[in-house]
PyMOL Python script that loads the backbone (N, CA, C, O; Angstrom):
from pymol import cmd

cmd.read_pdbstr("""\
ATOM      1  N   MET A   1     -85.610 238.352 -44.002  1.00  0.00           N
ATOM      2  CA  MET A   1     -84.291 237.807 -44.250  1.00  0.00           C
ATOM      3  C   MET A   1     -83.590 237.582 -42.904  1.00  0.00           C
ATOM      4  O   MET A   1     -83.571 238.466 -42.047  1.00  0.00           O
ATOM      5  N   ALA A   2     -83.033 236.422 -42.738  1.00  0.00           N
ATOM      6  CA  ALA A   2     -82.354 236.065 -41.488  1.00  0.00           C
ATOM      7  C   ALA A   2     -81.001 236.756 -41.383  1.00  0.00           C
ATOM      8  O   ALA A   2     -80.465 237.274 -42.363  1.00  0.00           O
ATOM      9  N   PHE A   3     -80.474 236.747 -40.184  1.00  0.00           N
ATOM     10  CA  PHE A   3     -79.152 237.305 -39.929  1.00  0.00           C
ATOM     11  C   PHE A   3     -78.149 236.169 -39.791  1.00  0.00           C
ATOM     12  O   PHE A   3     -78.526 235.026 -39.535  1.00  0.00           O
ATOM     13  N   LYS A   4     -76.863 236.490 -39.964  1.00  0.00           N
ATOM     14  CA  LYS A   4     -75.804 235.502 -39.774  1.00  0.00           C
ATOM     15  C   LYS A   4     -74.667 236.141 -39.002  1.00  0.00           C
ATOM     16  O   LYS A   4     -74.487 237.359 -39.028  1.00  0.00           O
ATOM     17  N   ILE A   5     -73.908 235.311 -38.320  1.00  0.00           N
ATOM     18  CA  ILE A   5     -72.770 235.768 -37.527  1.00  0.00           C
ATOM     19  C   ILE A   5     -71.504 235.493 -38.331  1.00  0.00           C
ATOM     20  O   ILE A   5     -71.263 234.363 -38.757  1.00  0.00           O
ATOM     21  N   THR A   6     -70.707 236.520 -38.533  1.00  0.00           N
ATOM     22  CA  THR A   6     -69.490 236.396 -39.333  1.00  0.00           C
ATOM     23  C   THR A   6     -68.302 235.957 -38.479  1.00  0.00           C
ATOM     24  O   THR A   6     -68.416 235.798 -37.264  1.00  0.00           O
ATOM     25  N   ASP A   7     -67.174 235.766 -39.132  1.00  0.00           N
ATOM     26  CA  ASP A   7     -65.948 235.366 -38.440  1.00  0.00           C
ATOM     27  C   ASP A   7     -65.400 236.455 -37.525  1.00  0.00           C
ATOM     28  O   ASP A   7     -64.472 236.198 -36.759  1.00  0.00           O
ATOM     29  N   ALA A   8     -65.952 237.661 -37.588  1.00  0.00           N
ATOM     30  CA  ALA A   8     -65.510 238.748 -36.713  1.00  0.00           C
ATOM     31  C   ALA A   8     -66.025 238.577 -35.283  1.00  0.00           C
ATOM     32  O   ALA A   8     -65.643 239.335 -34.391  1.00  0.00           O
ATOM     33  N   CYS A   9     -66.887 237.587 -35.065  1.00  0.00           N
ATOM     34  CA  CYS A   9     -67.475 237.325 -33.747  1.00  0.00           C
ATOM     35  C   CYS A   9     -66.388 237.015 -32.717  1.00  0.00           C
ATOM     36  O   CYS A   9     -65.472 236.234 -32.974  1.00  0.00           O
ATOM     37  N   VAL A  10     -66.511 237.644 -31.546  1.00  0.00           N
ATOM     38  CA  VAL A  10     -65.570 237.399 -30.446  1.00  0.00           C
ATOM     39  C   VAL A  10     -66.199 236.502 -29.374  1.00  0.00           C
ATOM     40  O   VAL A  10     -65.625 236.318 -28.301  1.00  0.00           O
ATOM     41  N   ASN A  11     -67.369 235.950 -29.665  1.00  0.00           N
ATOM     42  CA  ASN A  11     -68.068 235.005 -28.789  1.00  0.00           C
ATOM     43  C   ASN A  11     -68.347 235.574 -27.399  1.00  0.00           C
ATOM     44  O   ASN A  11     -68.171 234.882 -26.396  1.00  0.00           O
ATOM     45  N   CYS A  12     -68.777 236.819 -27.340  1.00  0.00           N
ATOM     46  CA  CYS A  12     -69.048 237.456 -26.048  1.00  0.00           C
ATOM     47  C   CYS A  12     -70.420 237.084 -25.483  1.00  0.00           C
ATOM     48  O   CYS A  12     -70.629 237.159 -24.272  1.00  0.00           O
ATOM     49  N   GLY A  13     -71.354 236.685 -26.346  1.00  0.00           N
ATOM     50  CA  GLY A  13     -72.677 236.276 -25.891  1.00  0.00           C
ATOM     51  C   GLY A  13     -73.713 237.372 -25.806  1.00  0.00           C
ATOM     52  O   GLY A  13     -74.858 237.101 -25.445  1.00  0.00           O
ATOM     53  N   ALA A  14     -73.353 238.596 -26.124  1.00  0.00           N
ATOM     54  CA  ALA A  14     -74.312 239.705 -26.036  1.00  0.00           C
ATOM     55  C   ALA A  14     -75.530 239.462 -26.925  1.00  0.00           C
ATOM     56  O   ALA A  14     -76.659 239.762 -26.536  1.00  0.00           O
ATOM     57  N   CYS A  15     -75.304 238.931 -28.092  1.00  0.00           N
ATOM     58  CA  CYS A  15     -76.395 238.703 -29.040  1.00  0.00           C
ATOM     59  C   CYS A  15     -77.373 237.636 -28.542  1.00  0.00           C
ATOM     60  O   CYS A  15     -78.586 237.780 -28.695  1.00  0.00           O
ATOM     61  N   GLU A  16     -76.851 236.587 -27.958  1.00  0.00           N
ATOM     62  CA  GLU A  16     -77.696 235.475 -27.512  1.00  0.00           C
ATOM     63  C   GLU A  16     -78.715 235.933 -26.477  1.00  0.00           C
ATOM     64  O   GLU A  16     -79.882 235.546 -26.537  1.00  0.00           O
ATOM     65  N   SER A  17     -78.288 236.740 -25.547  1.00  0.00           N
ATOM     66  CA  SER A  17     -79.206 237.195 -24.504  1.00  0.00           C
ATOM     67  C   SER A  17     -80.215 238.212 -25.023  1.00  0.00           C
ATOM     68  O   SER A  17     -81.265 238.402 -24.409  1.00  0.00           O
ATOM     69  N   ASP A  18     -79.915 238.869 -26.142  1.00  0.00           N
ATOM     70  CA  ASP A  18     -80.834 239.868 -26.690  1.00  0.00           C
ATOM     71  C   ASP A  18     -81.806 239.306 -27.728  1.00  0.00           C
ATOM     72  O   ASP A  18     -82.733 240.008 -28.134  1.00  0.00           O
ATOM     73  N   CYS A  19     -81.622 238.075 -28.161  1.00  0.00           N
ATOM     74  CA  CYS A  19     -82.513 237.489 -29.169  1.00  0.00           C
ATOM     75  C   CYS A  19     -83.858 237.141 -28.539  1.00  0.00           C
ATOM     76  O   CYS A  19     -83.914 236.318 -27.626  1.00  0.00           O
ATOM     77  N   PRO A  20     -84.951 237.761 -29.019  1.00  0.00           N
ATOM     78  CA  PRO A  20     -86.257 237.533 -28.394  1.00  0.00           C
ATOM     79  C   PRO A  20     -86.850 236.150 -28.656  1.00  0.00           C
ATOM     80  O   PRO A  20     -87.772 235.737 -27.953  1.00  0.00           O
ATOM     81  N   VAL A  21     -86.340 235.428 -29.651  1.00  0.00           N
ATOM     82  CA  VAL A  21     -86.896 234.116 -29.980  1.00  0.00           C
ATOM     83  C   VAL A  21     -85.924 232.972 -29.699  1.00  0.00           C
ATOM     84  O   VAL A  21     -86.228 231.819 -30.004  1.00  0.00           O
ATOM     85  N   GLY A  22     -84.766 233.273 -29.124  1.00  0.00           N
ATOM     86  CA  GLY A  22     -83.809 232.232 -28.768  1.00  0.00           C
ATOM     87  C   GLY A  22     -83.184 231.532 -29.964  1.00  0.00           C
ATOM     88  O   GLY A  22     -82.883 230.340 -29.900  1.00  0.00           O
ATOM     89  N   ALA A  23     -82.988 232.264 -31.051  1.00  0.00           N
ATOM     90  CA  ALA A  23     -82.446 231.665 -32.278  1.00  0.00           C
ATOM     91  C   ALA A  23     -80.925 231.535 -32.263  1.00  0.00           C
ATOM     92  O   ALA A  23     -80.350 230.925 -33.165  1.00  0.00           O
ATOM     93  N   ILE A  24     -80.271 232.098 -31.256  1.00  0.00           N
ATOM     94  CA  ILE A  24     -78.812 232.080 -31.210  1.00  0.00           C
ATOM     95  C   ILE A  24     -78.343 231.101 -30.150  1.00  0.00           C
ATOM     96  O   ILE A  24     -78.844 231.078 -29.026  1.00  0.00           O
ATOM     97  N   SER A  25     -77.358 230.289 -30.543  1.00  0.00           N
ATOM     98  CA  SER A  25     -76.795 229.323 -29.601  1.00  0.00           C
ATOM     99  C   SER A  25     -75.288 229.249 -29.794  1.00  0.00           C
ATOM    100  O   SER A  25     -74.742 229.765 -30.769  1.00  0.00           O
ATOM    101  N   GLU A  26     -74.628 228.595 -28.840  1.00  0.00           N
ATOM    102  CA  GLU A  26     -73.180 228.443 -28.911  1.00  0.00           C
ATOM    103  C   GLU A  26     -72.849 226.984 -29.153  1.00  0.00           C
ATOM    104  O   GLU A  26     -73.399 226.093 -28.506  1.00  0.00           O
ATOM    105  N   LYS A  27     -71.941 226.748 -30.094  1.00  0.00           N
ATOM    106  CA  LYS A  27     -71.473 225.396 -30.381  1.00  0.00           C
ATOM    107  C   LYS A  27     -70.020 225.489 -30.805  1.00  0.00           C
ATOM    108  O   LYS A  27     -69.675 226.276 -31.686  1.00  0.00           O
ATOM    109  N   ASP A  28     -69.173 224.695 -30.186  1.00  0.00           N
ATOM    110  CA  ASP A  28     -67.739 224.682 -30.513  1.00  0.00           C
ATOM    111  C   ASP A  28     -67.117 226.072 -30.403  1.00  0.00           C
ATOM    112  O   ASP A  28     -66.350 226.486 -31.272  1.00  0.00           O
ATOM    113  N   ASP A  29     -67.456 226.791 -29.323  1.00  0.00           N
ATOM    114  CA  ASP A  29     -66.927 228.134 -29.062  1.00  0.00           C
ATOM    115  C   ASP A  29     -67.283 229.152 -30.139  1.00  0.00           C
ATOM    116  O   ASP A  29     -66.545 230.113 -30.356  1.00  0.00           O
ATOM    117  N   LYS A  30     -68.413 228.946 -30.814  1.00  0.00           N
ATOM    118  CA  LYS A  30     -68.891 229.897 -31.817  1.00  0.00           C
ATOM    119  C   LYS A  30     -70.391 230.086 -31.617  1.00  0.00           C
ATOM    120  O   LYS A  30     -71.100 229.157 -31.232  1.00  0.00           O
ATOM    121  N   ARG A  31     -70.855 231.284 -31.881  1.00  0.00           N
ATOM    122  CA  ARG A  31     -72.292 231.571 -31.839  1.00  0.00           C
ATOM    123  C   ARG A  31     -72.850 231.363 -33.246  1.00  0.00           C
ATOM    124  O   ARG A  31     -72.213 231.714 -34.239  1.00  0.00           O
ATOM    125  N   THR A  32     -74.042 230.790 -33.312  1.00  0.00           N
ATOM    126  CA  THR A  32     -74.712 230.595 -34.596  1.00  0.00           C
ATOM    127  C   THR A  32     -76.166 231.024 -34.471  1.00  0.00           C
ATOM    128  O   THR A  32     -76.740 231.013 -33.382  1.00  0.00           O
ATOM    129  N   ILE A  33     -76.747 231.398 -35.592  1.00  0.00           N
ATOM    130  CA  ILE A  33     -78.153 231.801 -35.633  1.00  0.00           C
ATOM    131  C   ILE A  33     -78.920 230.763 -36.433  1.00  0.00           C
ATOM    132  O   ILE A  33     -78.553 230.454 -37.566  1.00  0.00           O
ATOM    133  N   ASP A  34     -79.981 230.223 -35.850  1.00  0.00           N
ATOM    134  CA  ASP A  34     -80.858 229.288 -36.537  1.00  0.00           C
ATOM    135  C   ASP A  34     -81.743 230.111 -37.472  1.00  0.00           C
ATOM    136  O   ASP A  34     -82.667 230.791 -37.025  1.00  0.00           O
ATOM    137  N   ALA A  35     -81.457 230.045 -38.762  1.00  0.00           N
ATOM    138  CA  ALA A  35     -82.167 230.873 -39.747  1.00  0.00           C
ATOM    139  C   ALA A  35     -83.663 230.587 -39.763  1.00  0.00           C
ATOM    140  O   ALA A  35     -84.454 231.485 -40.050  1.00  0.00           O
ATOM    141  N   SER A  36     -84.064 229.366 -39.464  1.00  0.00           N
ATOM    142  CA  SER A  36     -85.492 229.043 -39.484  1.00  0.00           C
ATOM    143  C   SER A  36     -86.233 229.633 -38.284  1.00  0.00           C
ATOM    144  O   SER A  36     -87.451 229.803 -38.332  1.00  0.00           O
ATOM    145  N   ALA A  37     -85.510 229.946 -37.215  1.00  0.00           N
ATOM    146  CA  ALA A  37     -86.128 230.542 -36.026  1.00  0.00           C
ATOM    147  C   ALA A  37     -85.997 232.064 -36.005  1.00  0.00           C
ATOM    148  O   ALA A  37     -86.767 232.739 -35.322  1.00  0.00           O
ATOM    149  N   CYS A  38     -85.036 232.607 -36.740  1.00  0.00           N
ATOM    150  CA  CYS A  38     -84.776 234.049 -36.765  1.00  0.00           C
ATOM    151  C   CYS A  38     -85.974 234.804 -37.329  1.00  0.00           C
ATOM    152  O   CYS A  38     -86.522 234.425 -38.364  1.00  0.00           O
ATOM    153  N   VAL A  39     -86.381 235.877 -36.644  1.00  0.00           N
ATOM    154  CA  VAL A  39     -87.511 236.687 -37.095  1.00  0.00           C
ATOM    155  C   VAL A  39     -87.041 238.010 -37.715  1.00  0.00           C
ATOM    156  O   VAL A  39     -87.848 238.907 -37.960  1.00  0.00           O
ATOM    157  N   SER A  40     -85.736 238.122 -37.965  1.00  0.00           N
ATOM    158  CA  SER A  40     -85.142 239.282 -38.636  1.00  0.00           C
ATOM    159  C   SER A  40     -85.426 240.603 -37.934  1.00  0.00           C
ATOM    160  O   SER A  40     -85.644 241.622 -38.590  1.00  0.00           O
ATOM    161  N   CYS A  41     -85.424 240.591 -36.613  1.00  0.00           N
ATOM    162  CA  CYS A  41     -85.720 241.815 -35.870  1.00  0.00           C
ATOM    163  C   CYS A  41     -84.500 242.733 -35.761  1.00  0.00           C
ATOM    164  O   CYS A  41     -84.649 243.942 -35.584  1.00  0.00           O
ATOM    165  N   GLY A  42     -83.294 242.165 -35.867  1.00  0.00           N
ATOM    166  CA  GLY A  42     -82.075 242.966 -35.805  1.00  0.00           C
ATOM    167  C   GLY A  42     -81.562 243.258 -34.418  1.00  0.00           C
ATOM    168  O   GLY A  42     -80.573 243.977 -34.271  1.00  0.00           O
ATOM    169  N   ALA A  43     -82.208 242.718 -33.383  1.00  0.00           N
ATOM    170  CA  ALA A  43     -81.759 242.969 -32.007  1.00  0.00           C
ATOM    171  C   ALA A  43     -80.344 242.463 -31.793  1.00  0.00           C
ATOM    172  O   ALA A  43     -79.560 243.099 -31.088  1.00  0.00           O
ATOM    173  N   CYS A  44     -80.010 241.345 -32.382  1.00  0.00           N
ATOM    174  CA  CYS A  44     -78.671 240.772 -32.220  1.00  0.00           C
ATOM    175  C   CYS A  44     -77.613 241.679 -32.846  1.00  0.00           C
ATOM    176  O   CYS A  44     -76.573 241.937 -32.240  1.00  0.00           O
ATOM    177  N   ALA A  45     -77.877 242.154 -34.039  1.00  0.00           N
ATOM    178  CA  ALA A  45     -76.918 243.024 -34.728  1.00  0.00           C
ATOM    179  C   ALA A  45     -76.719 244.327 -33.963  1.00  0.00           C
ATOM    180  O   ALA A  45     -75.604 244.844 -33.888  1.00  0.00           O
ATOM    181  N   ALA A  46     -77.784 244.848 -33.405  1.00  0.00           N
ATOM    182  CA  ALA A  46     -77.693 246.097 -32.655  1.00  0.00           C
ATOM    183  C   ALA A  46     -76.884 245.941 -31.369  1.00  0.00           C
ATOM    184  O   ALA A  46     -76.264 246.899 -30.908  1.00  0.00           O
ATOM    185  N   SER A  47     -76.886 244.749 -30.792  1.00  0.00           N
ATOM    186  CA  SER A  47     -76.182 244.543 -29.524  1.00  0.00           C
ATOM    187  C   SER A  47     -74.755 244.037 -29.684  1.00  0.00           C
ATOM    188  O   SER A  47     -74.028 243.941 -28.695  1.00  0.00           O
ATOM    189  N   CYS A  48     -74.341 243.714 -30.894  1.00  0.00           N
ATOM    190  CA  CYS A  48     -73.024 243.118 -31.121  1.00  0.00           C
ATOM    191  C   CYS A  48     -71.915 244.168 -31.071  1.00  0.00           C
ATOM    192  O   CYS A  48     -71.870 245.057 -31.921  1.00  0.00           O
ATOM    193  N   PRO A  49     -71.017 244.076 -30.081  1.00  0.00           N
ATOM    194  CA  PRO A  49     -69.939 245.071 -29.965  1.00  0.00           C
ATOM    195  C   PRO A  49     -68.877 244.928 -31.064  1.00  0.00           C
ATOM    196  O   PRO A  49     -68.131 245.869 -31.332  1.00  0.00           O
ATOM    197  N   ALA A  50     -68.811 243.754 -31.696  1.00  0.00           N
ATOM    198  CA  ALA A  50     -67.815 243.516 -32.743  1.00  0.00           C
ATOM    199  C   ALA A  50     -68.383 243.762 -34.141  1.00  0.00           C
ATOM    200  O   ALA A  50     -67.676 243.605 -35.136  1.00  0.00           O
ATOM    201  N   GLU A  51     -69.657 244.146 -34.213  1.00  0.00           N
ATOM    202  CA  GLU A  51     -70.344 244.346 -35.491  1.00  0.00           C
ATOM    203  C   GLU A  51     -70.166 243.124 -36.398  1.00  0.00           C
ATOM    204  O   GLU A  51     -69.871 243.248 -37.586  1.00  0.00           O
ATOM    205  N   ALA A  52     -70.352 241.942 -35.805  1.00  0.00           N
ATOM    206  CA  ALA A  52     -70.119 240.690 -36.511  1.00  0.00           C
ATOM    207  C   ALA A  52     -71.394 240.025 -37.020  1.00  0.00           C
ATOM    208  O   ALA A  52     -71.356 238.878 -37.467  1.00  0.00           O
ATOM    209  N   ILE A  53     -72.520 240.731 -36.957  1.00  0.00           N
ATOM    210  CA  ILE A  53     -73.775 240.145 -37.399  1.00  0.00           C
ATOM    211  C   ILE A  53     -74.334 240.977 -38.551  1.00  0.00           C
ATOM    212  O   ILE A  53     -74.432 242.202 -38.475  1.00  0.00           O
ATOM    213  N   GLU A  54     -74.698 240.261 -39.626  1.00  0.00           N
ATOM    214  CA  GLU A  54     -75.218 240.952 -40.811  1.00  0.00           C
ATOM    215  C   GLU A  54     -76.362 240.162 -41.407  1.00  0.00           C
ATOM    216  O   GLU A  54     -76.550 238.982 -41.108  1.00  0.00           O
ATOM    217  N   GLU A  55     -77.124 240.833 -42.256  1.00  0.00           N
ATOM    218  CA  GLU A  55     -78.234 240.159 -42.921  1.00  0.00           C
ATOM    219  C   GLU A  55     -77.691 239.133 -43.906  1.00  0.00           C
ATOM    220  O   GLU A  55     -76.684 239.358 -44.577  1.00  0.00           O
ATOM    221  N   GLU A  56     -78.381 238.007 -43.972  1.00  0.00           N
ATOM    222  CA  GLU A  56     -77.961 236.942 -44.870  1.00  0.00           C
ATOM    223  C   GLU A  56     -78.418 237.214 -46.278  1.00  0.00           C
ATOM    224  O   GLU A  56     -78.153 236.417 -47.178  1.00  0.00           O
TER     225      GLU A  56
END
""", "prot")
cmd.dss("prot")
cmd.show_as("cartoon", "prot")
cmd.util.cbc("prot")
cmd.orient("prot")
């Protein structure tokens, strides 16, 4: 199951640098996760200081 970034995101970028497959990108000052590339490892959720990433 892929992860998603909620509205609680503060756009700090911590998750993007921790994603091992590069599934996270920034667009229009928001981070998004490409569900088709996400391998559900949870590294992004573990690194998010705002706890803004959850399983979809």
